[in-house]
C-alpha positions in Angstrom: -32.5 9.2 7.3 -29.8 7.6 9.3 -27.6 5.1 7.3 -27.6 2.0 9.5 -26.3 -1.5 9.0 -28.3 -4.6 8.1 -30.9 -5.9 10.5 -29.5 -8.4 13.0 -31.2 -11.4 11.5 -30.1 -10.5 8.0 -26.5 -9.7 9.0 -26.2 -12.9 11.1 -27.4 -15.3 8.4 -25.8 -18.7 8.7 -25.6 -19.7 5.1 -23.9 -16.4 4.0 -21.5 -16.4 7.0 -20.3 -20.0 6.2 -20.2 -19.5 2.5 -18.2 -16.2 2.7 -16.0 -17.6 5.4 -15.1 -20.5 3.2 -14.6 -18.3 0.1 -12.4 -15.9 2.1 -10.3 -18.8 3.4 -9.8 -20.2 -0.2 -8.6 -16.7 -1.2 -6.3 -16.0 1.7 -5.6 -19.5 3.1 -1.9 -19.1 4.1 -2.4 -16.2 6.6 -5.8 -17.5 7.8 -4.5 -21.0 8.4 -1.4 -19.7 10.3 -3.7 -17.4 12.3 -6.1 -20.2 13.0 -3.3 -22.5 14.2 -1.9 -19.9 16.5 -5.3 -19.0 17.9 -6.2 -22.6 18.4 -3.0 -23.1 20.4 -3.7 -20.1 22.7 -7.3 -21.0 23.6 -7.6 -24.8 23.3 -9.9 -24.7 20.3 -12.3 -22.1 21.7 -13.3 -18.9 20.1 -16.2 -16.5 19.4 -17.7 -18.8 16.9 -18.0 -21.6 19.5 -16.0 -24.0 21.6 -15.3 -27.7 21.3 -15.4 -27.9 25.2 -16.3 -25.6 28.0 -13.7 -24.0 30.3 -15.2 -25.9 33.2 -14.8 -29.2 31.6 -11.2 -28.5 30.7 -10.4 -27.3 34.2 -12.0 -30.5 35.7 -10.1 -32.7 33.3 -6.8 -31.0 34.3 -7.6 -31.6 38.0 -8.4 -35.2 37.3 -5.2 -35.7 35.3 -3.2 -34.2 38.2 -5.0 -36.5 40.6 -3.9 -39.5 38.6 -0.2 -38.7 38.4 2.1 -41.0 40.4 3.4 -38.0 42.4 5.2 -40.0 45.1 6.8 -42.3 42.5 8.1 -39.3 40.6 9.5 -37.7 43.7 11.2 -40.9 44.8 12.7 -41.2 41.3 14.1 -37.7 41.4 15.4 -38.1 44.9 17.3 -41.3 44.0 19.4 -39.2 41.6 20.6 -36.8 44.2 24.0 -37.4 45.8 22.5 -36.9 49.2 19.1 -37.7 50.8 16.9 -34.5 50.8 15.0 -36.1 53.7 18.2 -35.7 55.8 17.7 -31.9 55.6 15.9 -30.7 58.7 15.2 -27.4 60.4 15.4 -23.9 58.8 17.6 -25.1 55.9 14.9 -27.6 54.8 12.2 -25.1 55.1 14.2 -22.5 53.1 14.9 -25.0 50.3 11.3 -26.0 50.1 10.1 -22.4 50.1 12.6 -21.4 47.4 11.6 -24.4 45.2 7.9 -23.5 45.6 8.5 -19.8 44.9 10.5 -20.7 41.8 7.8 -23.0 40.5 5.0 -20.4 41.1 7.1 -17.6 39.5 7.7 -19.7 36.4 4.1 -20.7 36.1 2.9 -17.1 36.6 5.4 -15.8 34.0 4.2 -18.4 31.5 0.6 -17.4 32.2 1.3 -13.7 31.7 3.2 -14.3 28.5 0.4 -16.4 27.1 -2.2 -13.9 28.2 -0.5 -11.0 26.5 0.3 -13.0 23.4 -3.3 -14.1 23.0 -4.7 -10.5 23.4 -2.2 -9.3 20.8 -3.0 -12.1 18.4 -6.8 -11.7 18.7 -6.5 -8.0 18.0 -4.5 -8.7 14.8 -6.8 -11.6 13.9 -9.9 -9.4 13.9 -8.1 -6.6 12.0 -7.1 -9.2 9.4 -10.8 -10.2 8.9 -11.7 -6.6 8.2 -8.9 -6.2 5.8 -10.0 -9.3 3.9 -13.7 -8.4 3.8 -13.3 -4.6 3.1 -10.2 -4.5 1.0 -9.5 -8.1 -0.1 -6.1 -7.8 1.5 -4.9 -10.6 3.7 -1.2 -10.5 4.8 0.9 -11.5 7.7 1.8 -7.9 8.7 -2.0 -7.3 9.4 -2.3 -10.5 11.3 0.6 -9.4 13.5 -0.5 -5.8 13.9 -2.4 -6.2 17.2 0.0 -4.0 19.2 -2.1 -0.9 18.5 -5.1 -2.5 20.4 -3.1 -4.5 22.9 -3.9 -2.5 26.1 -7.6 -2.2 25.5 -7.8 -5.9 24.5 -5.9 -6.9 27.7 -8.3 -4.8 29.8 -11.3 -6.3 28.0 -10.1 -9.8 28.5 -9.6 -9.1 32.2 -13.1 -7.6 32.5 -14.6 -10.5 30.6 -12.9 -13.0 32.9 -14.1 -11.2 36.0 -17.7 -11.1 34.8 -17.6 -14.9 33.9 -16.0 -15.8 37.2 -18.4 -13.7 39.2 -21.4 -15.2 37.3 -20.2 -18.7 38.0 -19.7 -17.9 41.7 -23.4 -16.9 41.9 -24.5 -20.4 41.5 -21.4 -22.5 42.2 -21.0 -21.3 45.8 -24.7 -21.9 46.8 -24.4 -25.4 45.1 -21.3 -26.2 47.2 -23.2 -25.1 50.3 -26.1 -27.3 49.5 -23.7 -30.2 48.9 -22.3 -30.0 52.4 -25.4 -28.9 54.3 -28.2 -30.9 52.5 -27.4 -33.3 49.7 -25.5 -33.4 46.3 -28.7 -34.7 44.8 -30.2 -31.3 45.4 -27.1 -29.3 44.7 -26.6 -30.7 41.2 -30.1 -29.9 39.8 -29.9 -26.4 41.3 -26.4 -25.7 39.7 -27.4 -27.1 36.3 -31.0 -25.8 36.2 -30.2 -22.3 37.3 -26.5 -21.8 36.6 -26.3 -23.1 33.0 -29.0 -20.8 31.6 -27.6 -17.8 33.5 -24.0 -18.5 32.2 -25.3 -18.9 28.6 -27.2 -15.6 28.9 -24.1 -13.8 30.1 -21.7 -15.4 27.6 -24.0 -14.4 24.7 -24.0 -10.9 26.0 -20.2 -10.8 25.9 -20.0 -12.2 22.4 -19.1 -8.9 20.6 -16.7 -7.4 23.2 -13.4 -8.1 21.4 -14.9 -7.0 18.0 -16.1 -3.8 19.6 -12.6 -3.1 21.0 -10.8 -3.6 17.7 -13.4 -2.6 15.0 -15.0 0.3 16.9 -12.0 1.5 19.0 -13.9 1.2 22.2 -12.5 0.9 25.7 -13.3 -2.2 27.8 -16.3 -0.8 29.6 -17.7 0.7 26.5 -17.2 -2.5 24.6 -19.1 -4.4 27.3 -22.0 -2.0 27.0 -21.9 -2.2 23.3 -21.8 -6.0 23.2 -24.6 -6.3 25.8 -26.7 -3.8 23.7 -26.2 -5.7 20.5 -27.2 -9.0 22.1 -30.2 -7.6 23.9 -33.4 -9.1 22.6 -31.4 -11.2 20.0 -29.9 -13.9 22.2 -32.1 -16.7 20.7 -30.9 -16.0 17.2 -27.3 -15.5 18.4 -27.4 -18.7 20.3 -28.4 -20.7 17.2 -25.8 -18.8 15.1 -23.0 -19.6 17.5 -24.1 -23.2 18.1 -24.1 -23.9 14.3 -20.6 -22.4 14.0 -19.4 -24.4 16.9 -20.9 -27.5 15.3 -19.1 -26.8 12.1 -15.8 -26.5 13.9 -16.4 -29.8 15.8 -17.3 -31.6 12.6 -14.1 -30.3 11.0 -12.1 -31.6 13.9 -13.8 -34.9 13.7 -13.1 -35.2 10.0 -9.4 -34.6 10.8 -9.3 -37.1 13.5 -10.6 -39.7 11.1 -7.5 -39.1 9.0 -4.8 -40.7 11.2 -5.8 -38.2 14.0 -3.1 -35.8 12.8 -5.6 -34.4 10.2 -7.3 -32.5 13.1 -4.2 -30.3 13.2 -5.2 -29.1 9.7 -9.0 -29.2 9.7 -9.3 -27.7 13.2 -7.6 -24.4 12.3 -9.5 -24.4 8.9 -12.8 -24.7 10.7 -11.9 -21.9 13.2 -10.8 -19.6 10.4 -13.9 -20.1 8.3 -16.4 -19.7 11.1 -14.7 -16.7 12.8 -14.3 -14.9 9.5 -18.0 -15.4 8.9 -18.7 -14.1 12.4 -16.7 -11.0 11.9 -18.5 -10.3 8.6 -21.9 -10.6 10.3 -20.8 -8.2 13.0 -19.6 -5.6 10.5 -22.6 -5.9 8.3 -24.8 -5.1 11.3 -22.8 -2.2 12.9 -21.4 -0.5 9.8 -23.5 1.7 7.5 -25.0 -0.1 4.4 -23.5 2.6 2.2 -20.0 1.5 3.4 -20.4 -2.3 3.3 -22.1 -2.2 0.0 -18.8 -1.2 -1.6 -16.8 -4.0 0.0 -15.5 -6.7 -2.3 -16.9 -9.4 0.0 -20.4 -8.3 -0.7 -19.9 -9.6 -4.2 -18.5 -12.9 -3.2 -20.4 -16.0 -4.4 
């Protein structure tokens, strides 16, 4: 008889995940807290266990913030410090200076994005490896947290694939909604985008839930990790949605508690909530995909 892991609903049991996540944090809090802080910084509080705000909301907020900036006032202030009036420059020289300035800005922004993108992939790989070391060996150290280089390339490719899938899925309902806005009415476009797009996006996001773990814990390539994640979520999305929603709620509550303590407390409780919930998520994944004969010997199976 094939030695399989625990059934999905038994492995992804909320009470056990949260209890073991908290116990693991109390045992290895220094490395988990630092890892939680770094991961929070790279993704704005989001993670596999849930997100305190959608990427769409964050993008819209950024656009609104840019729209509120007193751009002309800032430019006038900068120009007043110059020993000459930039408006006096005309012709090819003016165009060249403007082009060079824009190219420099784009290059710096692109470089910063690439550095953050690579750093996040490296960190997530080490973060997941740290979880396994804690659960299977009761070993949580900083070298393990910073050992993501071995899975950096597949993790980068997986992140790119995941991003393309999400963007493509969003385009399926965003583009028709934009068309309806211009051609018919926003009153029709909004219900169509929300009623059709949100369920589709949730369905896809749940199907991608296990991709990063498949890359690191099962040594799969990006395409194989996508297939593996989709297979694991197939027929189990309702339970997975509830599981992830409760984990996200725990993280949000942890952040709110921190905000109540002179606001700065969120810098402590936020990473703690992330560390606890994501350790519990990783344990649930491993209990489901690894043989019972293997996981039964892990120290974490005897945690209170």
